[in-house]
C-alpha positions as CSV (number, residue, x, y, z in Angstrom):
1,M,29.0,64.8,43.8
2,Q,30.6,66.9,41.2
3,T,29.6,64.4,38.5
4,N,25.9,64.8,39.4
5,E,26.2,68.6,39.3
6,W,27.8,68.6,35.9
7,A,25.2,66.2,34.6
8,A,22.4,68.4,36.0
9,K,24.0,71.5,34.3
10,L,24.4,69.6,31.0
11,R,20.7,68.5,31.0
12,R,19.8,72.2,30.8
13,F,21.0,72.3,27.2
14,D,18.6,69.5,26.1
15,A,16.6,71.0,23.2
16,Y,14.3,67.9,23.1
17,P,12.7,67.6,26.5
18,K,10.8,64.3,26.9
19,T,7.4,63.8,28.5
20,L,6.6,60.8,30.7
21,D,5.2,57.8,29.0
22,D,2.1,58.1,31.2
23,F,1.2,61.4,29.6
24,R,1.7,60.2,25.9
25,V,-1.5,59.5,23.9
26,K,-1.3,57.4,20.8
27,T,-4.1,57.7,18.3
28,F,-5.2,56.1,15.1
29,G,-4.9,59.4,13.3
30,G,-1.3,59.8,14.5
31,A,-0.5,56.3,13.2
32,A,-1.9,57.1,9.8
33,V,0.1,60.4,9.6
34,T,3.2,58.5,10.7
35,I,2.9,55.9,7.9
36,I,2.1,58.5,5.2
37,S,5.0,60.8,6.3
38,G,7.4,57.8,6.4
39,F,6.4,56.9,2.8
40,F,7.1,60.5,1.6
41,M,10.4,60.5,3.5
42,I,11.5,57.3,1.6
43,L,10.2,58.6,-1.7
44,L,12.0,62.0,-1.4
45,F,15.2,60.3,-0.1
46,V,15.4,58.0,-3.2
47,S,14.8,61.0,-5.5
48,E,17.6,62.9,-3.7
49,L,19.9,59.9,-4.0
50,Q,19.3,59.5,-7.7
51,Y,20.1,63.2,-8.2
52,Y,23.3,62.9,-6.2
53,L,24.4,59.8,-8.3
54,T,23.9,61.6,-11.6
55,L,26.8,63.7,-12.9
56,E,26.6,67.4,-12.9
57,V,27.5,69.0,-16.3
58,T,28.7,72.6,-16.3
59,E,28.9,74.8,-19.4
60,E,31.5,77.4,-20.3
61,L,31.7,79.7,-23.4
62,F,34.9,81.0,-24.8
63,V,36.5,82.0,-28.2
64,D,37.5,79.2,-30.4
65,T,41.3,79.6,-31.2
66,S,41.8,76.2,-32.8
67,R,43.3,76.3,-36.3
68,G,44.0,73.8,-39.1
69,E,41.8,71.1,-37.8
70,K,39.7,68.6,-39.8
71,M,36.0,68.0,-39.2
72,R,34.2,64.7,-39.6
73,I,30.6,64.8,-41.1
74,N,28.6,61.6,-40.3
75,I,26.0,60.8,-42.9
76,D,23.1,58.4,-43.3
77,I,20.4,59.5,-45.7
78,L,17.8,57.5,-47.7
79,F,16.7,58.7,-51.1
80,H,13.5,56.8,-51.8
81,K,13.2,57.5,-55.6
82,V,16.7,58.4,-56.8
83,P,18.9,55.4,-57.9
84,C,22.5,55.1,-56.7
85,A,23.7,55.2,-60.3
86,Y,22.3,58.7,-60.6
87,L,23.7,60.3,-57.4
88,S,26.9,62.2,-57.0
89,I,28.2,63.5,-53.7
90,D,30.4,66.6,-53.7
91,A,32.0,68.7,-51.0
92,M,33.7,72.1,-51.2
93,D,34.7,74.9,-48.8
94,I,35.6,78.6,-48.8
95,A,39.3,77.6,-48.7
96,G,39.0,76.4,-52.3
97,E,39.3,72.7,-51.6
98,Q,36.9,70.5,-53.5
99,Q,36.0,66.8,-53.2
100,I,34.2,65.9,-56.5
101,D,32.1,62.8,-56.8
102,V,33.2,61.5,-53.3
103,D,33.4,57.8,-52.9
104,H,36.0,57.3,-50.2
105,N,34.5,56.6,-46.8
106,L,31.0,56.9,-48.3
107,F,28.9,54.0,-49.4
108,K,25.8,53.6,-51.6
109,R,23.4,50.9,-51.1
110,R,20.6,50.2,-53.6
111,M,17.0,49.9,-52.3
112,D,13.7,49.2,-53.9
113,L,10.8,51.7,-53.7
114,Q,9.6,50.1,-50.5
115,G,12.9,50.7,-48.8
116,N,14.2,47.1,-48.8
117,I,17.9,46.7,-49.4
118,L,18.8,45.1,-52.7
119,D,22.5,44.4,-52.3
120,E,25.6,45.0,-50.2
121,P,27.1,48.5,-50.1
122,E,29.2,49.6,-53.0
123,K,31.4,52.5,-53.8
124,E,31.0,52.5,-57.6
125,D,28.9,55.1,-59.2
126,L,27.4,52.5,-61.5
127,G,27.4,49.0,-60.1
128,D,26.4,45.6,-61.4
129,P,27.6,43.5,-58.5
130,S,26.9,40.2,-60.3
131,D,29.7,37.6,-60.4
132,E,29.4,37.3,-64.2
133,F,29.9,41.0,-64.7
134,M,33.0,41.1,-62.4
135,Q,34.5,38.1,-64.1
136,A,34.0,39.7,-67.5
137,I,35.7,42.8,-66.3
138,K,38.7,40.9,-64.9
139,K,39.1,38.9,-68.2
140,L,39.0,42.2,-70.1
141,E,41.6,43.8,-67.8
142,N,43.9,40.8,-68.2
143,K,43.4,40.7,-71.9
144,T,43.9,44.4,-72.5
145,A,46.4,45.1,-69.9
146,D,48.7,46.7,-72.4
147,V,45.9,48.2,-74.5
148,C,45.3,52.0,-74.4
149,E,41.8,52.9,-75.5
150,S,40.7,56.3,-76.6
151,C,39.4,59.0,-74.3
152,Y,37.6,60.6,-77.3
153,G,39.7,63.8,-77.2
154,A,39.6,64.2,-73.4
155,E,43.1,62.8,-72.8
156,T,45.2,64.6,-70.2
157,E,48.8,64.1,-69.0
158,D,47.8,61.9,-66.1
159,L,44.9,60.2,-67.9
160,K,46.0,59.2,-71.3
161,C,44.1,55.9,-71.6
162,C,40.4,55.3,-71.0
163,N,39.8,51.5,-70.9
164,T,36.5,51.7,-69.1
165,C,33.4,53.8,-69.4
166,E,34.1,55.4,-66.0
167,D,37.6,56.4,-67.3
168,V,35.9,58.3,-70.2
169,R,33.4,59.9,-67.8
170,E,36.3,61.0,-65.5
171,A,38.3,62.4,-68.5
172,Y,35.2,64.3,-69.7
173,R,34.7,65.7,-66.1
174,R,38.3,66.9,-66.0
175,K,37.8,68.7,-69.3
176,G,34.5,70.1,-68.2
177,W,32.7,68.4,-71.0
178,A,29.1,67.1,-70.8
179,F,28.7,63.3,-71.1
180,N,26.0,63.5,-73.7
181,N,25.6,60.2,-75.5
182,P,27.2,57.1,-73.9
183,D,25.9,54.9,-76.6
184,T,28.4,56.3,-79.0
185,I,31.3,55.4,-76.7
186,E,32.7,51.9,-77.2
187,Q,33.6,51.3,-73.6
188,C,30.2,52.3,-72.4
189,K,28.5,50.1,-75.0
190,R,30.6,47.2,-74.0
191,E,29.8,47.6,-70.3
192,G,26.1,48.2,-70.9
193,W,26.1,51.6,-69.2
194,S,22.7,52.7,-70.5
195,E,21.2,49.3,-69.6
196,K,22.4,49.7,-66.0
197,L,20.8,53.1,-65.8
198,K,17.5,51.6,-67.0
199,Q,17.7,48.7,-64.5
200,Q,18.1,51.1,-61.6
201,K,15.6,53.6,-62.7
202,N,12.8,52.5,-60.3
203,E,15.1,52.2,-57.3
204,G,16.2,54.2,-54.3
205,C,19.5,54.6,-52.6
206,Q,21.0,54.8,-49.1
207,V,24.1,56.9,-48.7
208,Y,26.0,56.5,-45.5
209,G,29.5,56.9,-44.1
210,Y,31.5,60.1,-43.4
211,L,33.3,63.0,-45.0
212,E,36.5,64.6,-43.8
213,V,36.5,68.3,-44.5
214,N,38.5,71.4,-43.4
215,K,37.2,73.2,-40.3
216,V,35.9,76.2,-42.3
217,A,32.6,77.2,-43.8
218,G,31.6,75.1,-46.8
219,N,28.9,72.8,-48.2
220,F,28.2,69.3,-49.4
221,H,25.4,68.1,-51.6
222,F,23.7,65.1,-53.1
223,A,22.6,65.6,-56.6
224,P,21.9,63.6,-59.8
225,G,24.4,63.6,-62.6
226,K,28.2,63.5,-62.9
227,S,29.7,66.7,-61.5
228,F,32.5,68.7,-63.1
229,Q,33.9,72.3,-63.3
230,Q,33.0,74.5,-66.3
231,H,34.4,78.0,-66.4
232,H,35.0,77.9,-62.6
233,V,31.4,77.0,-62.1
234,H,30.3,73.7,-60.4
235,V,27.8,71.9,-62.6
236,H,26.2,68.5,-63.0
237,D,25.6,66.7,-66.3
238,L,21.9,65.8,-66.5
239,Q,21.8,65.2,-70.2
240,P,22.1,61.3,-70.0
241,F,18.8,61.3,-68.0
242,G,16.8,63.0,-70.8
243,G,15.4,65.9,-68.8
244,E,13.9,63.6,-66.1
245,K,12.3,65.4,-63.2
246,F,13.9,63.8,-60.2
247,N,11.9,63.0,-57.1
248,L,14.2,64.1,-54.2
249,S,12.1,62.7,-51.4
250,H,14.6,61.8,-48.6
251,H,14.8,60.6,-45.0
252,V,17.7,61.7,-42.8
253,N,18.5,58.8,-40.5
254,H,21.5,60.6,-39.0
255,L,23.6,63.7,-39.7
256,S,26.2,65.0,-37.2
257,F,29.4,66.9,-37.2
258,G,31.9,65.0,-35.1
259,T,31.4,62.6,-32.2
260,D,28.0,62.3,-30.5
261,I,27.9,63.5,-26.9
262,P,25.6,62.4,-24.1
263,G,22.2,64.0,-23.9
264,R,22.5,65.9,-27.2
265,V,20.0,65.1,-30.1
266,N,21.0,66.2,-33.6
267,P,18.2,68.4,-35.1
268,L,18.0,66.6,-38.4
269,D,17.9,63.0,-37.1
270,G,14.7,61.3,-38.3
271,H,13.8,64.3,-40.6
272,M,11.7,63.1,-43.5
273,V,10.7,65.1,-46.6
274,A,8.2,63.9,-49.2
275,A,8.6,65.8,-52.5
276,K,5.3,66.8,-54.0
277,Q,6.9,68.1,-57.1
278,G,9.8,67.0,-59.3
279,S,13.2,68.7,-59.5
280,M,13.2,70.2,-56.0
281,M,16.2,71.8,-54.5
282,Y,16.4,71.3,-50.7
283,Q,18.8,73.5,-48.8
284,Y,19.8,73.1,-45.1
285,F,21.6,76.1,-43.7
286,V,23.6,74.8,-40.7
287,K,25.2,76.9,-37.9
288,I,27.9,74.8,-36.2
289,V,29.1,75.5,-32.7
290,P,32.5,73.8,-31.8
291,T,32.1,71.8,-28.6
292,I,34.4,70.2,-26.1
293,Y,33.0,67.5,-23.7
294,K,35.2,66.7,-20.8
295,K,34.2,63.4,-19.1
296,I,34.8,62.8,-15.4
297,S,37.4,60.2,-16.3
298,G,39.5,62.9,-17.8
299,Q,38.8,62.0,-21.4
300,E,38.2,65.0,-23.7
301,V,35.9,64.7,-26.7
302,R,36.1,67.4,-29.4
303,T,32.9,67.6,-31.4
304,N,30.2,70.1,-32.7
305,Q,26.6,71.0,-32.1
306,F,24.5,72.6,-34.7
307,S,21.2,74.3,-35.5
308,V,19.5,74.2,-38.9
309,T,17.2,76.3,-41.1
310,K,15.5,74.7,-44.1
311,H,14.5,76.1,-47.5
312,Q,13.2,74.5,-50.6
313,K,12.3,75.5,-54.1
314,Q,11.5,73.9,-57.5
315,V,14.3,74.5,-60.1
316,T,12.7,74.1,-63.5
317,A,12.5,76.4,-66.5
318,S,8.8,76.9,-65.8
319,S,9.4,77.9,-62.2
320,G,11.9,80.6,-63.2
321,E,14.2,79.5,-60.3
322,Q,17.9,78.8,-60.9
323,G,19.7,76.0,-59.3
324,L,20.2,72.2,-59.3
325,P,17.8,69.6,-58.0
326,G,19.3,67.9,-55.0
327,V,19.9,68.1,-51.3
328,F,22.4,70.8,-50.2
329,V,23.9,71.2,-46.7
330,L,25.6,74.6,-46.3
331,Y,27.4,75.1,-43.0
332,E,29.1,77.9,-41.2
333,L,31.2,77.7,-38.0
334,S,30.7,79.9,-35.0
335,P,33.8,81.7,-33.6
336,M,32.6,80.7,-30.1
337,M,33.2,77.3,-28.5
338,V,31.2,75.6,-25.7
339,Q,32.8,73.4,-23.1
340,F,30.9,70.8,-21.1
341,T,32.5,69.4,-18.0
342,E,31.3,66.4,-16.0
343,K,31.6,66.7,-12.2
344,Q,30.5,64.6,-9.3
345,R,27.9,66.3,-7.1
346,S,28.8,67.4,-3.6
347,F,28.2,64.8,-0.8
348,M,27.7,67.6,1.7
349,H,24.9,69.0,-0.6
350,F,23.3,65.5,-0.6
351,L,23.6,65.3,3.2
352,T,22.0,68.7,3.6
353,G,19.2,67.7,1.3
354,V,18.5,64.5,3.2
355,C,18.4,66.4,6.5
356,A,16.0,69.0,5.0
357,I,13.7,66.2,3.8
358,V,13.6,64.3,7.1
359,G,13.3,67.5,9.2
360,G,10.7,69.1,6.9
361,V,8.5,66.1,6.6
362,F,8.7,65.4,10.3
363,T,7.7,69.0,11.2
364,V,4.8,69.2,8.7
365,A,3.6,65.7,9.8
366,G,3.7,66.9,13.5
367,L,1.6,70.0,12.6
368,I,-1.0,67.9,10.7
369,D,-1.1,65.3,13.6
370,S,-1.6,68.1,16.1
371,L,-4.4,69.7,14.0
372,I,-6.2,66.3,13.6
373,Y,-5.8,65.5,17.4
374,H,-7.1,68.9,18.7
375,S,-9.9,69.0,16.1
376,A,-11.1,65.6,17.1
377,R,-10.9,66.5,20.8
378,A,-12.9,69.7,20.3
379,I,-15.6,67.9,18.3
380,Q,-15.8,65.1,20.9
381,Q,-16.2,67.7,23.7
382,K,-19.1,69.3,21.9
383,I,-20.7,65.9,21.4
384,D,-20.3,65.1,25.1
385,L,-21.8,68.6,26.1
386,G,-24.7,67.9,23.8
387,K,-25.5,64.6,25.4
388,A,-25.1,66.0,28.9
389,S,-27.6,68.8,28.2
C-alpha cells in the first residue's frame, strides 16, 4: 500500500504529462515538420561535433626577454631577367655583423626567360657546370698545386695567392677595389669569365635556401655586382656590366622568418613584381613579431610573424635618386612576443550545445506544427460553415 502511495506522490513531479493515444491526432503537416526538423537537428549536430573536434587556439601577449638567439630566414625568389652570374646576396645587422656575397645554405639555379630550369642548383657566383670545364679546372689545380699566381696588388696576409678569377675578385673585394676589366687578368681570361657573363646575359635566376642571422634589426638584399666595403660604405661593383639597366622583375615564392605555423600565411608568398623601368630599387620594410606556438602534444615551436610595407624607386642619374638597383628586405623586431597555445575544447560545452540544438529545434518545430494545425482547422471550419449556409 505504501509503495502505491509513494508512486502516486512521485507522479506529481512529472513535467511531461502524456495524453491518451485516443486523443492524439497525426497530420501530414506534422509529419513534414518532423522530417524537416530532424534534418536540421542532424545538420547542426554535425556542425557542433566538427567544432568540438577542432583544437582551440588561445593567444597571449607579453614582453620578449630572449637574448642572443639566431633567426632563420627562409628564401625562395625568382628573378626573371637577372642572371645568376650577376647576383650577389648580402646580409648585415645593426650589431655590425656582415655576410657578404652569401653562398652557404643559399642556392642559385639558372632559368631561361620563360622560367624553365636550365641546370641543377649551384653555389658558385659564376658557373659553367659542364664536365669539360670541371675537368680542366681539376687538371689545372693538380698541375699548379704549388704555383702562386698574382693578385695584381691586392694580396693580403691570408690571401697571398690568386690562382683563379674568383680569388682575384675576392682579393679586390677585401681591398675595396672595383673589378673593372677582367680581360686584363690572366686567370679570368683563362677561365673565360667574360664569355660566361655573355652566355648568361639572357637568363633568369632562382635563389632559394636560408640565412642564419642574429635576432636583431638588419637587412638582406639581392643586387647585381660583386659587393665590397669602401670607406665603411657597402657598395656593389657594376662596372663589368657596362652600365646595363637591370630588370629587377621578381616573384617571391616564399619568404618567412622561422618555422611556419598552422593557419598563418606569410604576406609576401606569391607576391610578383613586373618592372616597367630598368634599374629599380625595391624595398620591403618588414616588422617581425616573435612568436611561440605550443602544440597540444607539448611541442613548442619558436618562430616569427611579420607584416610588410613596400616601396620602390628608380635609381639612375636621370632620376636623381640615390641607391642601388636590387631587392632589399629591411627588418625590425618587435619587443613584444605572441604565444599561441593549442587546447582541446570542453566536452561539457559540446554536450550543452547538443542539448541546446535538440531542445531548440524541437520547441520551434512544435510551435510551427501547432500554428499549421490550428490554422488548417480554422480554415476548414470556415469552409464547412460556408457550405452549411
